[in-house]
C-alpha positions in Angstrom: -5.2 -3.2 -57.7 -2.6 -2.9 -60.5 0.2 -0.4 -60.1 0.0 2.8 -62.1 2.3 3.0 -65.1 3.1 6.7 -64.5 3.8 7.9 -61.0 3.0 11.5 -61.8 0.5 13.4 -63.9 1.5 14.9 -67.2 1.1 18.6 -67.9 -2.2 18.3 -69.6 -3.7 16.3 -66.7 -2.3 18.9 -64.2 -3.9 21.7 -66.2 -7.3 19.9 -66.2 -7.1 19.4 -62.4 -6.2 23.0 -61.8 -9.1 24.2 -64.1 -11.6 22.0 -62.3 -10.3 23.4 -58.9 -11.0 26.9 -60.2 -14.4 26.0 -61.3 -15.2 24.3 -58.0 -14.1 27.3 -56.1 -16.1 29.6 -58.3 -19.2 27.4 -57.8 -18.8 27.4 -54.0 -18.7 31.2 -54.1 -21.7 31.5 -56.4 -23.8 29.2 -54.3 -22.6 30.6 -51.0 -21.4 27.2 -49.6 -18.1 26.4 -47.9 -15.3 24.7 -49.8 -15.5 20.9 -49.5 -12.2 20.7 -47.6 -13.4 23.3 -45.0 -16.8 21.6 -44.8 -15.2 18.3 -44.0 -13.3 19.8 -41.1 -16.1 21.7 -39.5 -19.9 21.8 -39.6 -20.0 25.5 -39.3 -17.4 26.4 -42.0 -17.9 29.8 -43.5 -18.9 30.1 -47.2 -16.2 30.8 -49.8 -15.5 34.5 -50.1 -13.6 35.9 -53.1 -12.6 39.5 -53.6 -12.7 41.3 -57.0 -9.1 40.6 -57.7 -9.5 36.8 -57.1 -12.6 36.8 -59.3 -10.8 38.5 -62.1 -7.8 36.1 -61.8 -10.2 33.1 -62.0 -11.8 34.7 -65.1 -8.5 35.2 -66.8 -7.3 31.7 -66.0 -10.5 30.1 -67.2 -10.5 32.0 -70.4 -7.0 30.5 -71.1 -8.0 27.0 -70.1 -11.6 26.7 -71.6 -12.7 27.5 -75.1 -14.9 30.5 -75.7 -17.8 28.9 -77.4 -19.4 32.3 -78.3 -16.8 32.8 -81.0 -17.7 29.6 -82.9 -20.0 29.8 -85.9 -21.4 26.6 -87.4 -22.9 26.9 -90.9 -23.7 24.9 -93.9 -24.2 25.6 -97.6 -26.7 24.5 -100.3 -24.7 21.4 -101.3 -23.9 20.5 -97.7 -26.7 21.5 -95.5 -26.3 21.4 -91.8 -28.3 18.7 -90.1 -29.0 19.2 -86.4 -29.9 16.4 -84.1 -31.2 17.0 -80.6 -30.8 14.9 -77.6 -34.0 13.4 -76.2 -34.0 15.9 -73.3 -33.9 18.8 -75.8 -36.8 17.3 -77.7 -38.8 16.9 -74.5 -38.2 20.6 -73.6 -39.2 21.7 -77.1 -42.4 19.6 -76.9 -43.3 20.9 -73.5 -42.7 24.5 -74.7 -44.9 24.0 -77.7 -47.7 22.5 -75.6 -47.4 25.4 -73.1 -47.6 28.0 -75.9 -50.6 26.1 -77.4 -52.4 26.1 -74.0 -51.7 29.8 -73.5 -52.7 30.7 -77.1 -56.1 28.8 -77.0 
């Protein structure tokens, strides 16, 4: 294997790693499972427990690190209309929803 050019991570990479660690911890709490490191050490590791202060701190840090997509508005105008393309999975869900509503309506 070739040697790495940089021996340490830059600030941006460190921030991404820290954000992913926060998300992983929050997911373990939400699903009631032990942290992966604790689960590797013991089969009967307790699930992740977070108090209100820890949850609030994670929320604050994630708001700083991740964009708030609720504040974004996408629009078009008459000369430049907005064209939306869906992924195949979204088209399949829309098709199944339409068929389900047709079956319920008939």
